[in-house]
N, C-alpha and C positions, 0 to 999 in steps of 0.2 A: 504494500500500500504506500509506503514511504517513497518507493521508486517512482510510482505513478504520479504522486504529488510533486516530486522533484522534477520529473520530466515535463509535467504541465506547467510548473513555475518557469522552467527554462524556456519552454516554448512561448509562453506569454511574454517573457522578458525579451525574447528575440523579436517577436511580432511588434511589441510596443516600441522597442528601439528602432526598428525599421520604419514604423509609422511616424515616429518623431523625427527621424532623419529626413524622410520624404517631405514632411511639412516644412521643416527648416529649409531644405534645398529649394522647394517651390516658392517659398515666401521671402527668404532673405538672401539667398545666393544669387547674385546678379551678374549681368554682363553689360558691356557698353553697347548702346544702340543709338541710332541717329534718326532724325526726323526733320522735316521742313515745316515751319510754322505756317498755318493757313493764312491767307491774305485777310480774311475777315476777322476782326477783333470781336470776341464774344461779349455779350451783354453783361454789364456789371449787375450782380444780383445780391440781395441780402443773404448772408450765410445762415444756414439752418443746421441744427444738430441732428443726431440720429432719430430723434422724436419729431422732427420737422418743425421745431420751435426756432424762431428767429434769434440770432445772437446779436445783441445790441452793439453797434459800432463796427461790425465786421461785414465785409463784402467779399464776393468771390467772382472770379472769372473761370469759366469751365471750358476746357479744351478737350477735344477727342483727337489724339495724335496717332498716326501710323508710324511706328518705329521700324527701322530696318537694322538688323544685327549684322555684324561683320561677315557672317556666312551668307547673307542675302535674304534670310528669312524675315518675314514681317510679323509684327504683333501690334494690334490696336490697343491703346491704353487711354484711360481717362486721366486728366491732370487738372487740378484745381489750384489756382493761386488765391490765397485768402489773406486779407490784411484790412487795416482801416481804409487804405487807399491802394488796392492792388494794382501794380503796373503790368500792362499786357506784355506778352512776349513780342519781340519785333516781328511784324508780319513778313513772311517769305524768308526769314532767316533760317539758317541751319543750326540745329541744336544737338547736343549730346547728353545722354542721361544713362544712369545705370538702372537697369530694369530686371525684375525677376518674372516668373510666370504669372504672379498675382499682383505685383505693385511696382511703382516707381520707387527705387531705393534712394537714389541721389537725384535731386531736382535737376531739370534741364538747364544747361548753360549754352550760351551762344558760342559757336565755333566757326572757323573759316572752312569753306567747302574743301579746301586742300587737305584738311585734317581727317576727312572721312575716307575710310578704306575704299578702294576701287569697286569692289563687288557691291558694297552697301550703297555707294554713290550711284552706280549704274541702276540699281533697283529703285532708288529714290527718283531718279530721272524717268525711268520706265513707268513708274506708278503715276508720276505727274503728267506725262503725256497721255497715258491711257485714261486718266480721270478728266482731262480737259476736253475730250471729244464728246 
């Protein structure tokens, strides 16, 4: 009976460890990705909390950005700038951020297009020309 209990405990420990690792990897382990800021500046809106209650003195700009990773794969992410007076991202600028499967880990920063890896830059330009049609 003790052997069965020990085997079950070890099995649960392994499954729990693997599940914890997957959660960590999907949420916090990120990689650099690149995007081009849309031309249209989003509307400034009152910031709300998880219960949809307004937060006094806080406003947000909500972006939906298509990031391209160094390997050319794309990932659409929502990004919100929140502050008393949030400043918009520069329209049409190239940005770099560190993203995971679930979130943006490091906020986007403006970069020169020469800093974008060739494969990612080609994918950004391909996406731009196909969405313009």
